[in-house]
Backbone as a ProteinNet text record, in pm:
[ID]
protein_1_A
[PRIMARY]
MKRRRHTPEQIVRKLAEGDKLLGQGQPIEDVCRHLEITESTWHRWRNQYGGMKAEDAKRLKALERENTRLKKIVADQALDIDMLKELNRGNF
[TERTIARY]
15413.5	15554.5	15626.5	15725.9	15802.3	15895.5	15900.4	15986.6	16131.5	16222.4	16364.1	16444.3	16557.4	16654.7	16770.7	16807.3	16919.2	17039.9	17156.2	17278.6	17312.1	17393.3	17430.7	17496.6	17575.3	17639.3	17535.2	17433.1	17326.6	17250.3	17225.1	17151.3	17230	17358.2	17441.5	17446.3	17457.6	17461.8	17329.4	17216.2	17086.2	17065.6	17111.6	17100	17181.1	17300.4	17383.6	17316.9	17262.7	17194.4	17071.6	16996.9	16878.5	16913	17020.7	17063.9	17100.8	17164.7	17201.4	17076	16976.2	16851	16776.9	16777.6	16713	16784.5	16915.7	16993.9	16962.3	16916	16878.1	16736.5	16670.5	16539	16421.7	16445.5	16334.2	16264.2	16133.2	16060.2	16089.6	16071.6	16103.8	16022.9	15899.8	15816.4	15878.8	15928.3	15991.3	16122.8	16197.5	16324.4	16298.4	16201	16168.5	16117.7	16039.9	15990.2	16106.9	16201.1	16318.5	16404	16416.9	16497.8	16422.2	16292.2	16204.9	16195.9	16177.7	16156.6	16041.2	15988	15881.4	15943.8	15862	15910.5	15948.5	15873	15907.4	16041.1	16069.3	16199.1	16309.9	16288.5	16387.9	16423.2	16318.7	16341.8	16407.3	16368.7	16430.4	16578.7	16609.1	16748.6	16829.6	16769.8	16840.6	16875	16782.6	16808	16915.4	16913.1	17005.1	17142.2	17144.8	17270.2	17319.4	17249.9	17282.2	17401.5	17515.3	17632.3	17739.1	17698	17796.1	17850.3	17966.8	18023.2	17988.3	18010.3	17972.9	18043.2	18171.6	18245.3	18188.2	18149.3	18092.3	17960.8	17878.6	17749.8	17769.2	17865.8	17894.9	17941.5	18027.1	18078.1	17965.6	17873.3	17759.4	17675.5	17647	17568.3	17640.7	17772.1	17849.2	17844.9	17856.4	17850.6	17712.6	17607.3	17472	17452.8	17505	17495.8	17573	17692.3	17773.4	17703.9	17643.6	17571.8	17455.3	17380.9	17269.2	17318.2	17429.3	17485.3	17528.2	17592.3	17637.7	17520.4	17414.6	17296.7	17233.5	17232.6	17177	17260.8	17392.9	17481.1	17456	17444.1	17419	17284.4	17182.5	17051.2	17058.5	17129.5	17145	17218.8	17321.3	17395.7	17309.1	17225.9	17137.2	17039	16987.8	16898.1	16970.6	17093.9	17173.1	17197.9	17228.9	17252.8	17127.3	17012.9	16886	16856.4	16881.7	16857.3	16948.3	17074.9	17167.2	17129.8	17079.8	17034.2	16916.9	16823.8	16708.4	16755.4	16847.9	16899.7	16974.5	17045.3	17121	17028.1	16913.7	16815.9	16746.6	16748.6	16681.5	16534.5	16493.4	16352.5	16334.7	16359	16341.5	16241.7
11656.2	11675.7	11545.3	11510.1	11388.7	11404.3	11300.8	11303.4	11277.4	11356.3	11343.3	11320.8	11260.4	11248.9	11340	11422.6	11513	11460.8	11473.4	11437	11547.5	11516.5	11622.4	11742.2	11716.4	11827.5	11917.3	11855.4	11933.4	12015.6	11956.2	12026.9	12148.4	12130.4	12242.4	12350.9	12311.4	12409.3	12485.7	12413.9	12481.9	12574.3	12533	12620.8	12748.9	12735.1	12853.7	12945.9	12887.3	12968.3	13035.9	12961.1	13017.7	13130.4	13113.4	13220.4	13346.5	13326.4	13442	13515.1	13438.3	13498.9	13568	13506	13569	13698.9	13700	13820.5	13934.3	13898.7	14000.2	14052	13997.6	14048.1	13971.1	13856.6	13778.2	13704.9	13689.7	13616.5	13466.4	13398.4	13255.8	13172.9	13213.9	13139.5	13139.9	13256	13266.1	13188.7	13192.1	13119.3	12968.8	12919.8	12776.4	12737.7	12822.4	12794.7	12790.4	12880.5	12884.2	12757.5	12711.5	12592.7	12462.6	12473.3	12358.5	12265.3	12326.4	12249.9	12314.4	12241.3	12298.8	12378.8	12460.5	12543.2	12456.4	12348.7	12259.1	12189.9	12156	12096.6	12196.5	12321.2	12426.8	12434.4	12437.9	12451.3	12325.1	12209	12084.2	12080.5	12118.3	12122.5	12223.2	12340	12442.3	12389.8	12317.1	12261.6	12153.9	12072.1	11959.2	11998.7	12081.4	12111.2	12253.6	12331.5	12468.9	12531.9	12537.2	12603.9	12508	12389.7	12288.9	12316.1	12262	12259.1	12123.7	12109.3	11986.1	11864	11878	11763.4	11722.7	11822.5	11792.9	11717.5	11759.1	11693.7	11550.6	11531.3	11396.9	11307.1	11359.4	11284.1	11252.2	11345.5	11323.1	11205.6	11202.1	11092	10958.8	10958.1	10834.7	10787.5	10880.9	10845	10793.5	10851.6	10803.6	10661.3	10630.4	10493.3	10395.6	10435.7	10351.2	10328.1	10432.1	10421.4	10323.3	10331.1	10239.5	10095.5	10074.7	9940.1	9884.9	9967.4	9923.5	9894.2	9975	9949.8	9815.9	9782.8	9654.6	9538.6	9553.8	9449.7	9429.3	9538.3	9529	9461.5	9494.5	9432.6	9282.7	9242.7	9100.5	9028.6	9090	9028.1	9015	9113.9	9107.3	8991.4	8970.4	8857.5	8724.9	8716.4	8594.5	8566.6	8668.8	8651.7	8603.5	8662.6	8618.9	8473.1	8434.1	8297	8201	8236	8151.1	8140.6	8247.3	8242.8	8148.2	8151.8	8060.6	7915.9	7888.3	7753	7708.1	7798.2	7765.7	7730.5	7796.2	7767.4	7633.7	7586.1	7460.9	7477.5	7598.7	7626	7627.7	7517.7	7516.3	7416.5
-4195	-4213.2	-4179.1	-4259	-4239	-4118.9	-4037.6	-3919.2	-3959.8	-3905.8	-3937.7	-3811.1	-3828.4	-3720.7	-3755.5	-3662.9	-3683.8	-3606.8	-3667.5	-3598.1	-3498.6	-3398.4	-3302.9	-3370.8	-3476.4	-3547.2	-3613.8	-3673.7	-3737.4	-3633.9	-3518.2	-3413.3	-3366.7	-3340.4	-3294.8	-3401	-3527.8	-3636.6	-3646	-3633.2	-3640.2	-3520.9	-3403.8	-3287.6	-3305.6	-3360.5	-3384.2	-3486	-3590.9	-3692.3	-3632.6	-3550.7	-3486.5	-3391.4	-3315.2	-3224.2	-3301.4	-3416.9	-3499.9	-3548.2	-3592.2	-3639.6	-3525.4	-3407	-3291.5	-3254.2	-3267.6	-3239.8	-3335.1	-3455.4	-3553.2	-3529.5	-3426.9	-3390.2	-3447.1	-3507.8	-3561.8	-3447.3	-3456.1	-3351.8	-3360.3	-3248.2	-3239.6	-3340.1	-3367.8	-3462.4	-3601.8	-3643.8	-3775.8	-3781.2	-3672.2	-3667	-3680.1	-3606.1	-3612.2	-3750.4	-3811	-3946.1	-4045	-4030.6	-4117.6	-4100.5	-3975.1	-3946.6	-3972.6	-3999.8	-4026	-3905.5	-3787.5	-3665.2	-3589.3	-3491.1	-3408.8	-3295.3	-3235.4	-3125.3	-3005.4	-2981.8	-2870.7	-2895.4	-3021.6	-3054.6	-3027.7	-3063.6	-3038.8	-2890.6	-2806.3	-2662.9	-2605.7	-2652.9	-2607.4	-2645.4	-2769.1	-2814.1	-2734.1	-2705	-2628.4	-2489.2	-2427.1	-2294.1	-2298.8	-2402.7	-2410	-2464.3	-2568.5	-2636.6	-2615	-2534.1	-2502.3	-2570.6	-2504.4	-2560	-2608.5	-2648.9	-2691.7	-2830.5	-2852.4	-2986.9	-3048	-3176.2	-3246.2	-3187.5	-3152.7	-3097.4	-2962.1	-2881.4	-2750.1	-2764	-2858.2	-2879.4	-2927.9	-3015.8	-3066	-2951.6	-2866.9	-2752	-2654.4	-2632.5	-2544.2	-2593.1	-2722.3	-2778.5	-2762.2	-2783.2	-2767	-2621.7	-2528.5	-2386.8	-2347.5	-2404.2	-2375.5	-2426	-2546.1	-2598.2	-2509.7	-2467.4	-2379.6	-2246.5	-2191.3	-2065.1	-2077.4	-2186.4	-2209.6	-2217.5	-2287.8	-2301.6	-2165.5	-2084.1	-1952.7	-1858.8	-1866	-1784	-1819.1	-1946.8	-1990.1	-1936.2	-1939.4	-1886.2	-1737.2	-1661.9	-1517.6	-1490.8	-1568.6	-1550.3	-1577.1	-1681.4	-1711.8	-1599.8	-1544.8	-1435.4	-1310.7	-1283.8	-1167.9	-1183.9	-1303.3	-1327.5	-1307.6	-1356.1	-1337.7	-1189.9	-1114.1	-970.4	-900.3	-933.8	-873.8	-907.5	-1032	-1073	-995.5	-980	-906.1	-758.4	-699.7	-560.4	-545.5	-641.3	-638	-647.6	-737	-752.3	-627.4	-564.2	-443.3	-328.5	-322.1	-215.3	-237.4	-359.6	-390.5	-423.7	-458.2	-491.2	-642	-706.9	-853.1	-896.5
[MASK]
++++++++++++++++++++++++++++++++++++++++++++++++++++++++++++++++++++++++++++++++++++++++++++

């Protein structure tokens, strides 16, 4: 099966559809087959996107990207500080 990337909106929509099918009494295996995802993906999405709306999921992804960018900036600054400390000590 070809690997796909789903947008947060698609994930929220599939979770809502899956919940509706589960409410009708279908087993989780059939729901996952209908949604074209694995059962582990279903459970991972449920843990991550639980009761979110599409806008909330989109905002979460944006915040995660921003957090990653900020962590990279902090790591670069820490390296610069270490380098300057070494130069200040005269150990170059």
